[in-house]
N, C-alpha and C positions, 0 to 999 in steps of 0.2 A: 153851307152854301147860302149865298145871298141871292134873292130874287126881287124883282120889282114888278109890281102890277099897279093898276089904277088906284088901289086902296093904300098903297105905300110899300115899304120894304117888308119883306118876309124873310125870316131867318129859319133855315131848316137844319136840324141836327141829324145827320144821316149816320146810320150804323150799318156796317156790312152784314147782310143777312139778318137784320133785326126786324122782327114782325111786331110793330107797336100797334096795339089795339086797345081801345077803351073797353072795359068790361061792362058796358051798359048797352045791351041790345045788338051789338055787332055780331054778325054770324061767325066771324073768325074767333070771337071770344069763346064761343061754345067749343070750338075745336081745341083751343088751348086748355080749357077746363077738362075736356075729355082726355087730352094728353097727360095732364097733371094727374088725374085720377088713375089713368092706365099705369103711369110710372110708379105711383104710390101702391097700386095693387101688386105690381111686380116686386116692389121692395118697400116695405113699410118703414124702414129706417133711412130712407132717402133724405138727403139734406136739401135745404133751399138752394145752395150753390149747385148741387147736381141737377135740380129741377131747372134752374136758370140755363145751365149748359145744354141739357137735353131738349128743352123747348126752344132754345135759341132766342130767348127774350130777356127782359131786364128784371132786376130784383123787384122793382115796383109792380110790374105786371104779374109776376108770380105771387107776390104778396097780396095784391088785390084779388087774384084768383082764389087763393087759399082762404082769404077773408070771406069771399062770397060763398065758397063751398061750405065753410064752417057755419055761416049765417043760415044757409039753406039746409043745415043739418045733414049734409052728405059726407062730412069729414070732421074728425076731431083729433086732437093731439093727446096721447096718453103718455104719462111720465114727464120727465124733465125735458127741457129744451135740448140738452146735450145727449142724454142717454135714452130719451123716449122714442116713441114711434107714432106713425100716423095710423088711424083706424078709419076704414070706410064704414059708413053707416047704412 
């Protein structure tokens, strides 16, 4: 969708039911992190694709969320990418 305001043209890329949030201080970011942790707690072998589908977000958002949780030492990956599992710390 194109919009025009006093600063110029703005292009918005809309996704149906897509909750795009920056994982830097936004209160919605915490809810996505909590969702991801909850899904991982239910199934430690859950894939990134399943997390994307269940959280109704994008690959980059789930990736940033996992990166942040790993950095905060709340989550780690055990084993290989294909045959491993997620561990909550």
